[in-house]
N, C-alpha and C positions, 0 to 999 in steps of 0.2 A: 765363101761368101759369108756364110753364118759366123765363122771365126771373126772375121773383120768387123761385123756389126758388134759382136760381143766385147771386142777390143775397145770399140768406139764407145760403147756404153760405160764401160769400165773407166775410160778416160774422163768422160763427161762427169761421172760421178766423183772422181778423184779431183777434177777442177774446182768442184764444189766443196768437197770434204776437208781438203788439205788447208785452205785458209780458214775454215771453221775451226779445225783443230788447233791450229797456231794461235787464233784468238783465244781459245779456251785455255791453252797452256799459258799465255800471258795473263789472261785474268787470274788464273790461279796463283802465278808468282806476285801479282799485284796483291791479292788478297792475303796470302801469307806474310809478304812484307807489312802490310797494315795489320795484321794480328801479332807479329813480332813486335812492331813499334808500340802496340798497346801494352804487351808484356813488359817492356822496356820503361813506359810510362808509369805502369803500376809499381814496379820495382824502384823507380825514382821517388815515388810519392812514399813509399814505406821508408826509404832510406832518409829521406828529408824529415819524416816524422820522428826518426831516431837521432839524426845528427844534426838538423836544422840547416842542411845545405845539400845540395846535389852531388852526384858522383859521376865523374867521366871514367867508364869502366877501364881499368887495367886489368881487373879481375871481374869478370861479369857476375860471379856468384854474389858479390856485395850488394848488387840490385836484384838478388834472387832469380837470376836467368841463367841459362846455359849460354855460352858464346854461340851467337846465331850465325856467325860467318861461315861460310862453306857448306852450309845446308842447301841453299838454293842460289842462282846467280845474282844473288843481291847482297851488297856490303853494307854493314851496320856501323854506326858511330854515333857518339854521344859528345857534344861539348857544353861544358858548364862554366860560368862566369867566376867561379871561386868565392862568391859572395855568400853571406849566411842571412838567414831570416827571410823578410819579405823582399828584399833586392835579389835573393838567389833566383837564377834562372838555368834552363837547359834547354838544349834542341837536339833531339835524335834524328839521324838521317838514315833513310834507307836508299842506297843508290844502285839501280838495275844497271848490272855490269855490261849487258850488250850494247846499251844505247846512252847510258849516263844520265837517264832520267831520274828523279829523286822523289820521295815521299818525306815530309817531315812531321814531327810532333813537338810541341813544346811544353812546359810545365803546366800551362793552362789547358791542355789538351785540344790545342788548335792545330789542324792539320794543314799542311801546305805542300809545296814542291810542284815540279813540272810533270811528275807521272801521274797523268789522268786515268781514271778507271777505264780499262778497255772495254 
């Protein structure tokens, strides 16, 4: 009887702990993606200051960051419009692999996307 009560208590605690843990992991991925997007944004600004245009990374080190792909279950990409000066734009996107939700940041440091903070 005591063993059944102990098992029931553990099951109840697990029922509350597991969803909380999953939210915590999701929140850490969201924040890591936001931090990496900020690193990409900063690198793009430095690249723009030197070359008067933005860079779509084929070589991530040109925007002073390591390749962020494969570190967490998020894929990062950058798209730029190929123009120079004031007309130049870029959008960096972080896509959360399990569900396809995204976070974006552009040359004006405006965040967007479908991946809301958990």
